[in-house]
N, CA, C and O atoms as CSV, one atom per row, in Angstrom:
chain,resi,resn,atom,element,x,y,z
A,1,UNK,N,N,50.154,2.477,9.361
A,1,UNK,CA,C,48.838,1.712,7.966
A,1,UNK,C,C,48.585,2.714,6.903
A,1,UNK,O,O,47.734,3.504,7.313
A,2,UNK,N,N,48.913,2.951,5.908
A,2,UNK,CA,C,49.013,2.664,4.692
A,2,UNK,C,C,47.261,3.924,4.294
A,2,UNK,O,O,46.337,3.359,3.708
A,3,UNK,N,N,47.110,5.165,4.606
A,3,UNK,CA,C,45.642,5.420,3.658
A,3,UNK,C,C,45.506,5.136,2.370
A,3,UNK,O,O,46.350,5.364,1.503
A,4,UNK,N,N,44.064,4.452,2.165
A,4,UNK,CA,C,43.731,3.756,0.961
A,4,UNK,C,C,43.002,6.004,0.478
A,4,UNK,O,O,42.677,6.947,1.199
A,5,UNK,N,N,43.110,5.784,-1.200
A,5,UNK,CA,C,43.566,6.868,-2.146
A,5,UNK,C,C,42.338,6.195,-2.901
A,5,UNK,O,O,42.182,5.091,-3.422
A,6,UNK,N,N,41.749,7.012,-2.786
A,6,UNK,CA,C,40.121,6.655,-4.039
A,6,UNK,C,C,40.036,7.341,-4.901
A,6,UNK,O,O,39.680,8.495,-4.664
A,7,UNK,N,N,40.455,6.757,-6.897
A,7,UNK,CA,C,40.182,7.965,-7.449
A,7,UNK,C,C,38.315,7.837,-8.338
A,7,UNK,O,O,37.959,6.665,-8.458
A,8,UNK,N,N,37.383,8.788,-8.824
A,8,UNK,CA,C,36.512,8.607,-8.727
A,8,UNK,C,C,36.320,9.918,-10.018
A,8,UNK,O,O,36.323,11.147,-9.964
A,9,UNK,N,N,36.136,8.752,-11.314
A,9,UNK,CA,C,36.652,9.224,-12.361
A,9,UNK,C,C,35.406,10.183,-12.765
A,9,UNK,O,O,34.475,9.390,-12.624
A,10,UNK,N,N,34.733,11.597,-13.246
A,10,UNK,CA,C,33.450,11.936,-13.993
A,10,UNK,C,C,33.648,12.977,-14.843
A,10,UNK,O,O,34.226,14.033,-14.589
A,11,UNK,N,N,33.091,12.601,-15.968
A,11,UNK,CA,C,32.821,13.337,-17.909
A,11,UNK,C,C,34.884,13.040,-17.809
A,11,UNK,O,O,35.587,14.049,-17.872
A,12,UNK,N,N,35.324,12.141,-17.715
A,12,UNK,CA,C,36.729,11.794,-18.022
A,12,UNK,C,C,37.608,12.518,-16.790
A,12,UNK,O,O,38.814,12.312,-16.928
A,13,UNK,N,N,37.357,13.099,-15.940
A,13,UNK,CA,C,38.244,14.228,-15.414
A,13,UNK,C,C,38.134,13.028,-13.921
A,13,UNK,O,O,37.042,12.615,-13.531
A,14,UNK,N,N,39.558,12.595,-13.212
A,14,UNK,CA,C,39.837,12.325,-12.609
A,14,UNK,C,C,40.180,12.934,-11.258
A,14,UNK,O,O,41.017,13.815,-11.452
A,15,UNK,N,N,39.776,12.790,-9.546
A,15,UNK,CA,C,39.868,13.523,-8.672
A,15,UNK,C,C,39.774,12.547,-7.564
A,15,UNK,O,O,38.865,11.804,-7.195
A,16,UNK,N,N,41.334,12.828,-7.014
A,16,UNK,CA,C,41.175,11.912,-5.944
A,16,UNK,C,C,40.240,11.670,-4.485
A,16,UNK,O,O,40.694,12.594,-3.810
A,17,UNK,N,N,39.586,11.235,-3.923
A,17,UNK,CA,C,38.503,11.539,-2.931
A,17,UNK,C,C,39.145,10.942,-1.990
A,17,UNK,O,O,39.641,9.836,-1.778
A,18,UNK,N,N,39.015,11.964,-1.462
A,18,UNK,CA,C,39.246,11.354,0.466
A,18,UNK,C,C,37.461,12.229,0.936
A,18,UNK,O,O,37.433,13.460,0.915
A,19,UNK,N,N,36.126,11.423,1.322
A,19,UNK,CA,C,35.409,12.858,2.060
A,19,UNK,C,C,35.885,12.967,3.638
A,19,UNK,O,O,36.428,11.908,3.952
A,20,UNK,N,N,35.866,13.576,4.342
A,20,UNK,CA,C,35.906,14.469,5.411
A,20,UNK,C,C,34.787,14.243,5.770
A,20,UNK,O,O,33.701,14.192,5.192
A,21,UNK,N,N,35.330,14.021,7.415
A,21,UNK,CA,C,34.521,13.665,8.341
A,21,UNK,C,C,32.775,13.995,8.591
A,21,UNK,O,O,31.814,13.286,8.891
A,22,UNK,N,N,33.016,15.855,8.208
A,22,UNK,CA,C,31.745,16.515,8.013
A,22,UNK,C,C,31.104,16.315,7.016
A,22,UNK,O,O,29.879,16.408,7.094
A,23,UNK,N,N,31.800,15.939,5.625
A,23,UNK,CA,C,31.381,14.986,5.034
A,23,UNK,C,C,30.453,13.955,5.118
A,23,UNK,O,O,29.261,14.145,4.876
A,24,UNK,N,N,30.965,12.743,5.484
A,24,UNK,CA,C,30.524,12.131,6.306
A,24,UNK,C,C,29.428,11.993,6.921
A,24,UNK,O,O,28.455,11.480,6.368
A,25,UNK,N,N,29.403,12.421,8.152
A,25,UNK,CA,C,27.866,13.241,8.701
A,25,UNK,C,C,26.795,14.339,8.284
A,25,UNK,O,O,25.642,14.546,8.663
A,26,UNK,N,N,27.388,14.789,7.616
A,26,UNK,CA,C,26.388,15.952,6.734
A,26,UNK,C,C,25.222,14.804,5.881
A,26,UNK,O,O,24.006,14.875,6.065
A,27,UNK,N,N,26.151,13.364,4.567
A,27,UNK,CA,C,25.816,12.918,4.095
A,27,UNK,C,C,24.620,11.603,5.271
A,27,UNK,O,O,23.444,11.401,4.967
A,28,UNK,N,N,24.960,11.260,5.896
A,28,UNK,CA,C,24.510,10.213,7.050
A,28,UNK,C,C,23.124,10.698,6.946
A,28,UNK,O,O,22.154,10.174,6.398
A,29,UNK,N,N,23.286,12.330,7.888
A,29,UNK,CA,C,21.852,12.947,8.396
A,29,UNK,C,C,20.977,13.024,7.315
A,29,UNK,O,O,19.777,12.946,7.576
A,30,UNK,N,N,21.478,13.220,5.643
A,30,UNK,CA,C,20.362,13.871,4.691
A,30,UNK,C,C,19.277,12.211,3.858
A,30,UNK,O,O,18.195,11.959,3.330
A,31,UNK,N,N,20.842,11.408,4.370
A,31,UNK,CA,C,20.050,9.801,4.357
A,31,UNK,C,C,19.131,9.305,5.802
A,31,UNK,O,O,18.483,8.262,5.891
A,32,UNK,N,N,19.249,10.117,6.625
A,32,UNK,CA,C,17.928,9.392,7.922
A,32,UNK,C,C,17.246,10.181,7.268
A,32,UNK,O,O,16.598,9.673,6.353
A,33,UNK,N,N,17.140,11.553,7.453
A,33,UNK,CA,C,16.150,13.262,7.228
A,33,UNK,C,C,15.072,12.184,5.878
A,33,UNK,O,O,13.854,12.041,5.979
A,34,UNK,N,N,15.982,11.545,4.672
A,34,UNK,CA,C,15.215,11.062,3.244
A,34,UNK,C,C,14.461,9.442,3.823
A,34,UNK,O,O,13.359,9.064,3.425
A,35,UNK,N,N,15.209,8.762,4.679
A,35,UNK,CA,C,14.194,7.812,5.328
A,35,UNK,C,C,13.284,8.012,5.879
A,35,UNK,O,O,12.274,7.352,5.632
A,36,UNK,N,N,13.286,8.952,6.794
A,36,UNK,CA,C,11.830,9.229,8.074
A,36,UNK,C,C,11.209,9.846,6.986
A,36,UNK,O,O,10.106,9.344,7.203
A,37,UNK,N,N,11.011,10.573,5.924
A,37,UNK,CA,C,10.213,11.007,5.161
A,37,UNK,C,C,9.417,10.588,4.918
A,37,UNK,O,O,8.225,10.806,5.140
A,38,UNK,N,N,10.591,9.044,3.780
A,38,UNK,CA,C,9.671,8.314,3.154
A,38,UNK,C,C,9.099,6.997,3.947
A,38,UNK,O,O,8.401,6.027,3.651
A,39,UNK,N,N,9.667,7.410,4.933
A,39,UNK,CA,C,8.626,6.069,5.780
A,39,UNK,C,C,6.656,7.013,6.436
A,39,UNK,O,O,5.560,6.515,6.695
A,40,UNK,N,N,7.404,9.084,6.439
A,40,UNK,CA,C,6.468,9.181,6.944
A,40,UNK,C,C,5.262,9.271,5.510
A,40,UNK,O,O,4.062,9.374,5.767
A,41,UNK,N,N,5.683,9.224,4.251
A,41,UNK,CA,C,4.551,9.044,2.978
A,41,UNK,C,C,4.182,8.640,2.850
A,41,UNK,O,O,3.193,8.892,2.162
A,42,UNK,N,N,4.433,7.460,3.311
A,42,UNK,CA,C,4.198,5.261,3.253
A,42,UNK,C,C,3.035,5.603,4.305
A,42,UNK,O,O,1.923,5.197,3.967
A,43,UNK,N,N,3.127,6.363,5.669
A,43,UNK,CA,C,2.303,5.897,6.611
A,43,UNK,C,C,1.109,6.913,6.419
A,43,UNK,O,O,0.091,6.819,7.105
A,44,UNK,N,N,1.262,7.795,5.550
A,44,UNK,CA,C,0.025,8.934,4.680
A,44,UNK,C,C,-0.736,7.657,3.492
A,44,UNK,O,O,-1.774,7.006,3.610
A,45,UNK,N,N,0.072,7.677,2.630
A,45,UNK,CA,C,-0.674,7.204,1.524
A,45,UNK,C,C,-1.528,5.426,2.062
A,45,UNK,O,O,-2.698,5.197,1.755
A,46,UNK,N,N,-0.703,4.443,2.819
A,46,UNK,CA,C,-1.486,3.563,3.538
A,46,UNK,C,C,-2.954,3.774,4.663
A,46,UNK,O,O,-3.948,3.056,4.771
A,47,UNK,N,N,-2.487,5.390,5.584
A,47,UNK,CA,C,-4.117,5.739,5.814
A,47,UNK,C,C,-4.783,5.899,4.797
A,47,UNK,O,O,-5.416,4.857,4.624
A,48,UNK,N,N,-5.065,6.817,3.801
A,48,UNK,CA,C,-5.878,7.732,2.272
A,48,UNK,C,C,-6.622,6.317,1.612
A,48,UNK,O,O,-7.677,6.201,0.988
A,49,UNK,N,N,-5.345,5.050,2.135
A,49,UNK,CA,C,-5.733,3.622,1.069
A,49,UNK,C,C,-6.457,3.113,1.730
A,49,UNK,O,O,-7.083,2.324,1.022
A,50,UNK,N,N,-7.163,3.015,3.839
A,50,UNK,CA,C,-7.821,2.759,3.865
A,50,UNK,C,C,-8.581,3.404,4.277
A,50,UNK,O,O,-9.381,2.847,5.029
A,51,UNK,N,N,-8.664,4.096,4.160
A,51,UNK,CA,C,-10.418,5.056,4.213
A,51,UNK,C,C,-11.033,5.382,2.886
A,51,UNK,O,O,-12.196,5.696,2.634
A,52,UNK,N,N,-10.047,5.246,2.128
A,52,UNK,CA,C,-11.096,4.836,0.656
A,52,UNK,C,C,-11.190,3.582,0.483
A,52,UNK,O,O,-12.015,3.339,-0.398
A,53,UNK,N,N,-10.674,2.576,0.967
A,53,UNK,CA,C,-11.703,1.627,0.924
A,53,UNK,C,C,-12.416,1.370,1.854
A,53,UNK,O,O,-13.499,0.896,1.510
A,54,UNK,N,N,-12.159,1.564,3.666
A,54,UNK,CA,C,-14.194,1.239,3.665
A,54,UNK,C,C,-15.026,2.556,3.103
A,54,UNK,O,O,-16.154,2.255,2.714
A,55,UNK,N,N,-14.660,4.072,2.977
A,55,UNK,CA,C,-16.157,3.977,1.911
A,55,UNK,C,C,-16.247,3.225,0.681
A,55,UNK,O,O,-17.272,3.207,-0.001
A,56,UNK,N,N,-15.096,2.551,0.363
A,56,UNK,CA,C,-15.867,2.171,-0.740
A,56,UNK,C,C,-16.912,0.679,-0.106
A,56,UNK,O,O,-17.886,0.821,-0.845
A,57,UNK,N,N,-17.160,-0.257,0.549
A,57,UNK,CA,C,-16.814,-1.024,1.769
A,57,UNK,C,C,-18.599,-0.515,1.603
A,57,UNK,O,O,-19.469,-1.110,0.967
A,58,UNK,N,N,-18.745,0.854,2.463
A,58,UNK,CA,C,-19.817,1.416,3.873
A,58,UNK,C,C,-21.181,1.519,2.235
A,58,UNK,O,O,-22.391,1.290,2.225
A,59,UNK,N,N,-19.978,2.070,0.790
A,59,UNK,CA,C,-21.600,2.777,-0.113
A,59,UNK,C,C,-21.591,1.580,-0.890
A,59,UNK,O,O,-22.775,1.363,-1.150
A,60,UNK,N,N,-20.646,0.393,-1.567
A,60,UNK,CA,C,-21.697,-0.859,-1.775
A,60,UNK,C,C,-22.593,-1.782,-0.501
A,60,UNK,O,O,-23.310,-2.738,-0.796
A,61,UNK,N,N,-22.409,-1.329,0.823
A,61,UNK,CA,C,-23.102,-2.017,1.251
A,61,UNK,C,C,-24.480,-1.264,1.777
A,61,UNK,O,O,-25.488,-1.932,2.010
A,62,UNK,N,N,-24.462,-0.262,1.895
A,62,UNK,CA,C,-25.394,1.468,1.465
A,62,UNK,C,C,-26.794,0.728,0.194
A,62,UNK,O,O,-27.970,0.385,0.317
A,63,UNK,N,N,-25.527,0.792,-1.242
A,63,UNK,CA,C,-26.572,0.882,-2.258
A,63,UNK,C,C,-27.034,-1.120,-2.256
A,63,UNK,O,O,-27.862,-1.423,-3.115
A,64,UNK,N,N,-26.668,-1.942,-1.625
A,64,UNK,CA,C,-27.264,-3.281,-1.773
A,64,UNK,C,C,-27.954,-3.756,-0.773
A,64,UNK,O,O,-28.192,-4.950,-0.587
A,65,UNK,N,N,-28.396,-2.601,0.092
A,65,UNK,CA,C,-29.763,-2.516,1.199
A,65,UNK,C,C,-30.679,-4.114,0.888
A,65,UNK,O,O,-30.932,-5.240,1.316
A,66,UNK,N,N,-30.926,-2.954,-0.386
A,66,UNK,CA,C,-32.971,-3.675,-0.977
A,66,UNK,C,C,-32.974,-4.426,-1.477
A,66,UNK,O,O,-33.988,-4.962,-1.924
A,67,UNK,N,N,-31.398,-4.949,-1.683
A,67,UNK,CA,C,-31.450,-6.459,-2.035
A,67,UNK,C,C,-31.224,-7.589,-1.592
A,67,UNK,O,O,-31.290,-8.730,-2.049
A,68,UNK,N,N,-30.719,-6.760,0.148
A,68,UNK,CA,C,-30.649,-8.156,1.045
A,68,UNK,C,C,-31.331,-8.470,1.598
A,68,UNK,O,O,-31.513,-9.646,1.914
A,69,UNK,N,N,-32.540,-6.686,2.216
A,69,UNK,CA,C,-34.159,-6.913,2.760
A,69,UNK,C,C,-34.638,-7.947,1.886
A,69,UNK,O,O,-34.471,-8.997,2.506
A,70,UNK,N,N,-35.266,-8.246,0.504
A,70,UNK,CA,C,-35.717,-8.371,-0.170
A,70,UNK,C,C,-35.196,-9.903,-0.897
A,70,UNK,O,O,-35.194,-10.300,-2.063
A,71,UNK,N,N,-34.782,-10.500,0.365
A,71,UNK,CA,C,-33.939,-11.738,0.162
A,71,UNK,C,C,-34.652,-12.323,1.419
A,71,UNK,O,O,-35.388,-13.308,1.482
A,72,UNK,N,N,-34.065,-11.081,2.854
A,72,UNK,CA,C,-34.640,-12.020,4.119
A,72,UNK,C,C,-36.586,-12.199,4.451
A,72,UNK,O,O,-37.276,-12.918,5.173
A,73,UNK,N,N,-36.913,-10.788,3.181
A,73,UNK,CA,C,-38.894,-11.328,2.736
A,73,UNK,C,C,-39.432,-12.221,1.822
A,73,UNK,O,O,-40.573,-12.258,1.361
A,74,UNK,N,N,-38.440,-12.964,1.606
A,74,UNK,CA,C,-39.121,-13.042,0.530
A,74,UNK,C,C,-39.021,-14.603,0.514
A,74,UNK,O,O,-37.956,-15.089,0.134
A,75,UNK,N,N,-40.234,-15.582,0.966
A,75,UNK,CA,C,-40.630,-16.439,0.945
A,75,UNK,C,C,-40.221,-18.203,0.264
A,75,UNK,O,O,-40.467,-18.605,-0.873
A,76,UNK,N,N,-39.364,-19.189,1.711
A,76,UNK,CA,C,-39.182,-19.900,0.202
A,76,UNK,C,C,-39.768,-20.911,-0.309
A,76,UNK,O,O,-40.205,-21.959,0.167
A,77,UNK,N,N,-39.713,-20.308,-1.731
A,77,UNK,CA,C,-40.044,-21.527,-2.695
A,77,UNK,C,C,-40.171,-22.894,-3.416
A,77,UNK,O,O,-40.858,-23.447,-4.275
A,78,UNK,N,N,-38.983,-23.162,-2.476
A,78,UNK,CA,C,-38.472,-24.637,-3.035
A,78,UNK,C,C,-37.692,-25.065,-2.741
A,78,UNK,O,O,-37.249,-24.380,-1.819
A,79,UNK,N,N,-36.809,-26.255,-2.985
A,79,UNK,CA,C,-35.389,-27.414,-2.374
A,79,UNK,C,C,-34.718,-27.665,-2.733
A,79,UNK,O,O,-34.544,-28.819,-3.124
A,80,UNK,N,N,-33.686,-26.490,-2.855
A,80,UNK,CA,C,-32.548,-26.668,-3.360
A,80,UNK,C,C,-31.299,-28.363,-2.109
A,80,UNK,O,O,-30.994,-28.514,-0.926
A,81,UNK,N,N,-31.099,-29.040,-3.256
A,81,UNK,CA,C,-30.500,-30.212,-3.804
A,81,UNK,C,C,-29.142,-29.854,-4.317
A,81,UNK,O,O,-29.310,-29.101,-5.277
A,82,UNK,N,N,-27.365,-30.145,-4.015
A,82,UNK,CA,C,-27.160,-30.447,-4.425
A,82,UNK,C,C,-26.424,-29.672,-5.308
A,82,UNK,O,O,-25.520,-30.074,-6.040
A,83,UNK,N,N,-26.942,-28.294,-5.184
A,83,UNK,CA,C,-27.077,-26.787,-6.527
A,83,UNK,C,C,-28.094,-26.535,-7.474
A,83,UNK,O,O,-28.206,-25.605,-8.272
A,84,UNK,N,N,-29.147,-27.961,-7.162
A,84,UNK,CA,C,-30.311,-27.830,-8.119
A,84,UNK,C,C,-31.242,-27.180,-6.995
A,84,UNK,O,O,-31.384,-27.283,-5.776
A,85,UNK,N,N,-31.730,-26.548,-7.917
A,85,UNK,CA,C,-33.340,-26.035,-7.667
A,85,UNK,C,C,-34.368,-27.096,-7.997
A,85,UNK,O,O,-34.120,-27.552,-9.114
A,86,UNK,N,N,-35.679,-27.793,-7.315
A,86,UNK,CA,C,-36.190,-27.659,-7.349
A,86,UNK,C,C,-37.304,-27.153,-6.746
A,86,UNK,O,O,-37.185,-27.006,-5.530
A,87,UNK,N,N,-38.646,-26.752,-7.359
A,87,UNK,CA,C,-40.006,-26.640,-6.868
A,87,UNK,C,C,-41.165,-27.543,-6.895
A,87,UNK,O,O,-41.569,-28.189,-7.862
A,88,UNK,N,N,-41.739,-27.492,-5.469
A,88,UNK,CA,C,-42.954,-28.161,-4.883
A,88,UNK,C,C,-44.318,-28.466,-5.645
A,88,UNK,O,O,-44.972,-29.496,-5.806
A,89,UNK,N,N,-44.452,-27.352,-5.981
A,89,UNK,CA,C,-45.420,-27.512,-7.430
A,89,UNK,C,C,-45.280,-27.690,-8.536
A,89,UNK,O,O,-45.745,-26.900,-9.356
A,90,UNK,N,N,-44.249,-29.335,-9.076
A,90,UNK,CA,C,-43.905,-29.652,-10.200
A,90,UNK,C,C,-44.108,-30.861,-9.822
A,90,UNK,O,O,-43.917,-31.792,-10.603
């Protein structure tokens, strides 16, 4: 079987390249470590986003509690038909 020789050109300098098994294994390990770190970083970012969303929802719920209380305690003054408001006293 004939060995293939790849030629790489960097800055107009041609070098004959053949990667050794050590460099291939090292590059694979570096790639896997990079993937694991990227996955861990994305999990941390998603956790931070989830906590921020939860805090925003709780803040909105807390700030609107008095409005919800007024709606619950408000007497029904009129009737609504098909989106139109009609008062009973007219």
